[in-house]
PATORVEX-487201 format. One record per atom (N, C-alpha, C, CB): residue number from 1; chain; atom name; y, x, z. Coordinates in steps of 0.05 Angstrom, whole numbers, plus 5000, padded with zeros to 4 digits. Each point is the difference from the previous one (the first is absolute). Glycine has a CB too. Layout:
<rs>
R   seq   mol   atom     yy     xx     zz
R   NUM     A     CA      Y      X      Z
...
</rs>
This chain:
<rs>
R   seq   mol   atom     yy     xx     zz
R     1     A      N   4792   4722   4940
R     1     A     CA   5008   5027   4994
R     1     A      C   4975   5018   5001
R     1     A     CB   5047   4992   5019
R     2     A      N   4950   5025   4961
R     2     A     CA   4976   5016   5000
R     2     A      C   5003   5026   5015
R     2     A     CB   4989   4979   4956
R     3     A      N   4990   5035   5046
R     3     A     CA   4998   5024   5016
R     3     A      C   5020   5022   4990
R     3     A     CB   4952   4989   5010
R     4     A      N   5052   5013   4964
R     4     A     CA   5018   5020   4989
R     4     A      C   5029   4995   5008
R     4     A     CB   4968   5007   4962
R     5     A      N   5040   4968   5038
R     5     A     CA   5027   4994   5009
R     5     A      C   5003   5006   5030
R     5     A     CB   5005   4965   4964
R     6     A      N   4974   5030   5051
R     6     A     CA   5002   5007   5028
R     6     A      C   5003   5031   5004
R     6     A     CB   4971   4960   5011
R     7     A      N   5016   5055   4972
R     7     A     CA   5003   5029   5001
R     7     A      C   5030   5008   4995
R     7     A     CB   4952   5006   4984
R     8     A      N   5061   4980   4998
R     8     A     CA   5028   5006   4994
R     8     A      C   5017   4994   5024
R     8     A     CB   4993   4990   4951
R     9     A      N   5002   4987   5062
R     9     A     CA   5017   4993   5023
R     9     A      C   4995   5019   5024
R     9     A     CB   4999   4952   4984
R    10     A      N   4976   5056   5020
R    10     A     CA   4994   5019   5022
R    10     A      C   5012   5027   4993
R    10     A     CB   4957   4975   5011
R    11     A      N   5042   5033   4964
R    11     A     CA   5012   5026   4992
R    11     A      C   5030   4999   5005
R    11     A     CB   4964   5006   4965
R    12     A      N   5049   4972   5029
R    12     A     CA   5029   4998   5004
R    12     A      C   5006   5001   5030
R    12     A     CB   5005   4973   4957
R    13     A      N   4979   5014   5059
R    13     A     CA   5004   5000   5029
R    13     A      C   4997   5028   5011
R    13     A     CB   4982   4953   5003
R    14     A      N   4998   5062   4987
R    14     A     CA   4997   5028   5009
R    14     A      C   5023   5018   4990
R    14     A     CB   4950   4993   5000
R    15     A      N   5061   4999   4977
R    15     A     CA   5023   5016   4989
R    15     A      C   5023   4999   5020
R    15     A     CB   4985   4989   4953
R    16     A      N   5019   4989   5059
R    16     A     CA   5022   4997   5020
R    16     A      C   4996   5021   5022
R    16     A     CB   5005   4951   4990
R    17     A      N   4971   5052   5019
R    17     A     CA   4994   5019   5022
R    17     A      C   5003   5029   4991
R    17     A     CB   4969   4967   5020
R    18     A      N   5022   5040   4955
R    18     A     CA   5003   5028   4993
R    18     A      C   5029   5007   4993
R    18     A     CB   4953   4999   4983
R    19     A      N   5062   4982   5007
R    19     A     CA   5029   5006   4995
R    19     A      C   5014   5005   5027
R    19     A     CB   4999   4972   4957
R    20     A      N   4995   5011   5062
R    20     A     CA   5012   5004   5027
R    20     A      C   4990   5026   5012
R    20     A     CB   5002   4951   5007
R    21     A      N   4972   5055   4988
R    21     A     CA   4989   5025   5011
R    21     A      C   5013   5025   4988
R    21     A     CB   4958   4976   5006
R    22     A      N   5050   5023   4968
R    22     A     CA   5013   5023   4988
R    22     A      C   5026   5006   5014
R    22     A     CB   4979   4989   4956
R    23     A      N   5034   4991   5054
R    23     A     CA   5026   5005   5014
R    23     A      C   4996   5006   5030
R    23     A     CB   5021   4969   4967
R    24     A      N   4960   5018   5046
R    24     A     CA   4998   5001   5029
R    24     A      C   4976   5016   5011
R    24     A     CB   5023   4957   5000
R    25     A      N   4960   5054   4983
R    25     A     CA   4978   5016   5011
R    25     A      C   5010   5025   5013
R    25     A     CB   4970   4981   4964
R    26     A      N   5018   5027   5058
R    26     A     CA   5011   5022   5015
R    26     A      C   4978   5019   5011
R    26     A     CB   5038   4972   5012
R    27     A      N   4937   5020   4986
R    27     A     CA   4979   5018   5010
R    27     A      C   4975   4997   4983
R    27     A     CB   5018   4997   5047
R    28     A      N   4961   5017   4960
R    28     A     CA   4975   5000   4984
R    28     A      C   4990   4971   4995
R    28     A     CB   4989   5046   5019
R    29     A      N   5009   4938   5003
R    29     A     CA   4988   4974   4997
R    29     A      C   5017   4981   4984
R    29     A     CB   4978   5007   5044
R    30     A      N   5048   4993   4958
R    30     A     CA   5016   4982   4984
R    30     A      C   5000   5009   4971
R    30     A     CB   5030   4991   5040
R    31     A      N   4969   5035   4955
R    31     A     CA   4998   5009   4972
R    31     A      C   4972   4993   4989
R    31     A     CB   5033   5037   5009
R    32     A      N   4946   4965   5007
R    32     A     CA   4974   4993   4991
R    32     A      C   4998   4971   4993
R    32     A     CB   4981   5036   5029
R    33     A      N   5030   4947   4988
R    33     A     CA   5001   4971   4994
R    33     A      C   5016   4994   4974
R    33     A     CB   4996   4991   5049
R    34     A      N   5026   5023   4947
R    34     A     CA   5016   4997   4976
R    34     A      C   4984   5007   4975
R    34     A     CB   5042   5009   5026
R    35     A      N   4944   5014   4975
R    35     A     CA   4984   5009   4977
R    35     A      C   4977   4981   4994
R    35     A     CB   5013   5047   5011
R    36     A      N   4974   4943   5010
R    36     A     CA   4978   4981   4997
R    36     A      C   5011   4974   4987
R    36     A     CB   4976   5019   5040
R    37     A      N   5047   4972   4969
R    37     A     CA   5012   4976   4988
R    37     A      C   5006   5004   4970
R    37     A     CB   5019   4987   5045
R    38     A      N   4992   5037   4948
R    38     A     CA   5006   5006   4972
R    38     A      C   4974   4999   4984
R    38     A     CB   5039   5029   5014
R    39     A      N   4941   4984   4995
R    39     A     CA   4975   5002   4985
R    39     A      C   4987   4972   4996
R    39     A     CB   4993   5047   5017
R    40     A      N   5004   4938   5005
R    40     A     CA   4988   4974   4999
R    40     A      C   5017   4980   4983
R    40     A     CB   4978   5008   5045
R    41     A      N   5048   4993   4959
R    41     A     CA   5017   4982   4985
R    41     A      C   4998   5005   4970
R    41     A     CB   5031   4999   5039
R    42     A      N   4971   5026   4953
R    42     A     CA   4998   5006   4972
R    42     A      C   4973   4995   4988
R    42     A     CB   5035   5034   5007
R    43     A      N   4944   4971   5009
R    43     A     CA   4973   4994   4990
R    43     A      C   4997   4970   4995
R    43     A     CB   4982   5039   5027
R    44     A      N   5027   4944   4992
R    44     A     CA   4998   4971   4996
R    44     A      C   5015   4991   4976
R    44     A     CB   4994   4995   5049
R    45     A      N   5031   5016   4947
R    45     A     CA   5016   4992   4977
R    45     A      C   4987   5008   4974
R    45     A     CB   5041   5004   5028
R    46     A      N   4948   5020   4971
R    46     A     CA   4988   5010   4976
R    46     A      C   4975   4985   4993
R    46     A     CB   5018   5045   5009
R    47     A      N   4965   4949   5011
R    47     A     CA   4976   4985   4994
R    47     A      C   5006   4971   4991
R    47     A     CB   4975   5028   5033
R    48     A      N   5046   4960   4978
R    48     A     CA   5008   4973   4991
R    48     A      C   5011   5001   4972
R    48     A     CB   5010   4987   5047
R    49     A      N   5004   5034   4946
R    49     A     CA   5013   5003   4974
R    49     A      C   4979   5005   4978
R    49     A     CB   5042   5017   5022
R    50     A      N   4934   4991   4985
R    50     A     CA   4979   5004   4981
R    50     A      C   4989   4973   4989
R    50     A     CB   4988   5043   5023
R    51     A      N   5017   4936   4992
R    51     A     CA   4991   4973   4993
R    51     A      C   5023   4982   4992
R    51     A     CB   4961   5006   5030
R    52     A      N   5060   4994   4985
R    52     A     CA   5023   4983   4996
R    52     A      C   5020   5015   4982
R    52     A     CB   4994   4977   5044
R    53     A      N   5026   5009   4945
R    53     A     CA   5020   5013   4983
R    53     A      C   5015   5021   5016
R    53     A     CB   5005   4958   4972
R    54     A      N   4995   5067   5019
R    54     A     CA   5010   5022   5016
R    54     A      C   5030   4997   5005
R    54     A     CB   4965   5030   4981
R    55     A      N   5051   4962   5000
R    55     A     CA   5028   4996   5003
R    55     A      C   5007   4980   5022
R    55     A     CB   5007   5013   4953
R    56     A      N   4979   4965   5047
R    56     A     CA   5004   4979   5020
R    56     A      C   4992   5010   5028
R    56     A     CB   4993   4965   4965
R    57     A      N   4984   5049   5036
R    57     A     CA   4991   5010   5026
R    57     A      C   5021   5019   5011
R    57     A     CB   4952   4996   4985
R    58     A      N   5057   5022   4999
R    58     A     CA   5020   5020   5010
R    58     A      C   5026   4987   5008
R    58     A     CB   4979   5034   4970
R    59     A      N   5030   4947   5015
R    59     A     CA   5025   4986   5007
R    59     A      C   4997   4985   5026
R    59     A     CB   5011   4995   4951
R    60     A      N   4967   4992   5053
R    60     A     CA   4996   4985   5025
R    60     A      C   4997   5020   5024
R    60     A     CB   4978   4962   4974
R    61     A      N   5007   5059   5021
R    61     A     CA   4996   5021   5021
R    61     A      C   5027   5011   5009
R    61     A     CB   4955   5012   4981
R    62     A      N   5061   4997   5000
R    62     A     CA   5026   5012   5006
R    62     A      C   5019   4979   5012
R    62     A     CB   4993   5034   4964
R    63     A      N   5008   4942   5025
R    63     A     CA   5018   4980   5009
R    63     A      C   4995   4991   5029
R    63     A     CB   5003   4984   4953
R    64     A      N   4971   5011   5053
R    64     A     CA   4993   4992   5027
R    64     A      C   5005   5024   5020
R    64     A     CB   4966   4967   4982
R    65     A      N   5027   5057   5009
R    65     A     CA   5004   5023   5017
R    65     A      C   5029   5005   5006
R    65     A     CB   4959   5020   4981
R    66     A      N   5058   4977   4999
R    66     A     CA   5029   5003   5003
R    66     A      C   5011   4979   5019
R    66     A     CB   5003   5020   4954
R    67     A      N   4990   4955   5041
R    67     A     CA   5010   4978   5018
R    67     A      C   4991   5005   5028
R    67     A     CB   4999   4968   4961
R    68     A      N   4976   5039   5043
R    68     A     CA   4989   5004   5027
R    68     A      C   5014   5023   5014
R    68     A     CB   4957   4982   4985
R    69     A      N   5049   5040   5000
R    69     A     CA   5013   5023   5012
R    69     A      C   5028   4993   5009
R    69     A     CB   4972   5030   4971
R    70     A      N   5042   4955   5012
R    70     A     CA   5028   4992   5008
R    70     A      C   4999   4982   5024
R    70     A     CB   5015   5004   4952
R    71     A      N   4967   4977   5048
R    71     A     CA   4998   4981   5023
R    71     A      C   4993   5016   5026
R    71     A     CB   4986   4962   4969
R    72     A      N   4995   5057   5029
R    72     A     CA   4993   5016   5023
R    72     A      C   5024   5016   5009
R    72     A     CB   4953   5004   4984
R    73     A      N   5063   5006   4998
R    73     A     CA   5025   5014   5008
R    73     A      C   5019   4983   5016
R    73     A     CB   4995   5028   4959
R    74     A      N   5007   4947   5032
R    74     A     CA   5017   4981   5015
R    74     A      C   4989   4995   5028
R    74     A     CB   5014   4978   4957
R    75     A      N   4960   5016   5044
R    75     A     CA   4988   4991   5025
R    75     A      C   4995   5022   5020
R    75     A     CB   4980   4964   4974
R    76     A      N   5011   5059   5017
R    76     A     CA   4990   5021   5018
R    76     A      C   5017   5025   5002
R    76     A     CB   4956   4982   4990
R    77     A      N   5061   5023   4991
R    77     A     CA   5013   5026   4999
R    77     A      C   5031   4999   5000
R    77     A     CB   4961   5016   4976
R    78     A      N   5049   4960   5030
R    78     A     CA   5029   4998   5004
R    78     A      C   5017   5003   4975
R    78     A     CB   4992   5016   5044
R    79     A      N   4995   4980   4933
R    79     A     CA   5015   5001   4975
R    79     A      C   5020   4977   4999
R    79     A     CB   4961   5023   4976
R    80     A      N   5062   4982   5013
R    80     A     CA   5021   4979   4999
R    80     A      C   4991   4976   4983
R    80     A     CB   5035   5035   5005
R    81     A      N   4967   4941   5006
R    81     A     CA   4993   4976   4986
R    81     A      C   5023   4992   4982
R    81     A     CB   4970   4985   5038
R    82     A      N   5024   5011   4937
R    82     A     CA   5021   4991   4981
R    82     A      C   4988   4977   4983
R    82     A     CB   5021   5046   4999
R    83     A      N   4994   4933   4998
R    83     A     CA   4991   4977   4985
R    83     A      C   4995   5008   4971
R    83     A     CB   5026   4970   5030
R    84     A      N   4989   5049   4959
R    84     A     CA   4995   5009   4973
R    84     A      C   4971   5011   4997
R    84     A     CB   5049   5011   4995
R    85     A      N   4942   5004   5024
R    85     A     CA   4972   5010   5000
R    85     A      C   4980   4977   5001
R    85     A     CB   5015   5043   5022
R    86     A      N   4990   4938   4995
R    86     A     CA   4982   4977   5002
R    86     A      C   4999   4985   4974
R    86     A     CB   5010   4997   5049
R    87     A      N   5012   4999   4938
R    87     A     CA   5001   4985   4975
R    87     A      C   4985   5016   4978
R    87     A     CB   5044   4979   5012
R    88     A      N   4960   5047   4987
R    88     A     CA   4986   5016   4980
R    88     A      C   4970   5002   5005
R    88     A     CB   5042   5026   4995
R    89     A      N   4950   4976   5031
R    89     A     CA   4972   5001   5006
R    89     A      C   4987   4973   4993
R    89     A     CB   5008   5034   5037
R    90     A      N   5006   4944   4969
R    90     A     CA   4990   4974   4993
R    90     A      C   4996   4997   4970
R    90     A     CB   5023   4981   5040
R    91     A      N   4997   5029   4945
R    91     A     CA   4997   5000   4970
R    91     A      C   4976   5016   4991
R    91     A     CB   5050   4995   4996
R    92     A      N   4947   5029   5017
R    92     A     CA   4977   5017   4993
R    92     A      C   4973   4985   5006
R    92     A     CB   5028   5041   5010
R    93     A      N   4970   4947   5013
R    93     A     CA   4976   4986   5007
R    93     A      C   4995   4976   4982
R    93     A     CB   5006   5014   5047
R    94     A      N   5015   4972   4945
R    94     A     CA   4997   4978   4981
R    94     A      C   4988   5010   4973
R    94     A     CB   5039   4975   5022
R    95     A      N   4971   5048   4969
R    95     A     CA   4989   5012   4976
R    95     A      C   4971   5008   5003
R    95     A     CB   5045   5016   4989
R    96     A      N   4948   4996   5034
R    96     A     CA   4972   5008   5005
R    96     A      C   4982   4975   5001
R    96     A     CB   5016   5040   5026
R    97     A      N   4993   4939   4987
R    97     A     CA   4983   4976   5001
R    97     A      C   4998   4988   4972
R    97     A     CB   5015   4991   5048
R    98     A      N   5006   5010   4937
R    98     A     CA   4999   4990   4972
R    98     A      C   4980   5015   4984
R    98     A     CB   5048   4986   5003
R    99     A      N   4952   5040   4999
R    99     A     CA   4980   5016   4986
R    99     A      C   4972   4993   5007
R    99     A     CB   5032   5037   4998
R   100     A      N   4963   4959   5028
R   100     A     CA   4973   4992   5009
R   100     A      C   4992   4973   4989
R   100     A     CB   5007   5026   5042
R   101     A      N   5013   4955   4957
R   101     A     CA   4993   4973   4991
R   101     A      C   4994   4999   4970
R   101     A     CB   5029   4983   5036
R   102     A      N   4984   5034   4948
R   102     A     CA   4996   4999   4971
R   102     A      C   4978   5019   4990
R   102     A     CB   5048   4987   4996
R   103     A      N   4940   5029   5022
R   103     A     CA   4979   5018   4993
R   103     A      C   4973   4987   5005
R   103     A     CB   5030   5040   5010
R   104     A      N   4953   4959   4969
R   104     A     CA   4974   4987   5004
R   104     A      C   4983   5016   5019
R   104     A     CB   5003   4981   4954
R   105     A      N   4981   5004   5062
R   105     A     CA   4982   5013   5019
R   105     A      C   4974   5009   4988
R   105     A     CB   5020   4971   5034
R   106     A      N   4974   5020   4943
R   106     A     CA   4974   5007   4988
R   106     A      C   4998   5029   4993
R   106     A     CB   4997   4953   4982
R   107     A      N   4982   5060   5026
R   107     A     CA   4995   5028   4994
R   107     A      C   4990   5002   4971
R   107     A     CB   4990   5011   5049
R   108     A      N   5013   5013   4940
R   108     A     CA   4989   5005   4973
R   108     A      C   4970   4997   5000
R   108     A     CB   5039   5031   4990
R   109     A      N   4950   4964   4987
R   109     A     CA   4971   4997   4998
R   109     A      C   4986   5025   5009
R   109     A     CB   5006   4967   4962
R   110     A      N   4975   5031   5056
R   110     A     CA   4985   5023   5009
R   110     A      C   5013   5013   5024
R   110     A     CB   4984   5006   4955
R   111     A      N   5041   4987   5052
R   111     A     CA   5013   5012   5022
R   111     A      C   4993   4985   5026
R   111     A     CB   5038   5016   4970
R   112     A      N   4963   4999   5052
R   112     A     CA   4995   4988   5026
R   112     A      C   5024   4983   5009
R   112     A     CB   4969   5039   5013
R   113     A      N   5027   4938   4999
R   113     A     CA   5023   4984   5009
R   113     A      C   4999   4994   5029
R   113     A     CB   5001   4980   4956
</rs>
C-alpha cells in the first residue's frame, strides 16, 4: 500500500474524531481538537485525491468514517445496537474494500506516489 492510500486511511480515522467532536465538544480545548482534526483530515484526503482517483478516495474516506463513527457510537456512547446497522455497515465496508481492490495503485506520470 502506498503513502497516498495511507493518507486516506488516516484521514478517515481522523474523520471519526471530528464527527464525534462536533457532537460532544464542550469547551475551548475540545473544540480546538475538533477543528484541528477537520483541517488535517481534509488536507490528507485532498492531497491523496490529487494523485489517486478522486471519486474512489472520497468514497473510501466517507465509508470508513461513517463505519467508524457508527461503531464508536455503539462502543462508547450507548447508541442502541441493531443488527440491521451492523449488516448495512458490513455491506458499506465490503463496497469500500472492493473499490480499493479494483483501483490501480499506480500514480499518474509525473505525480508523487
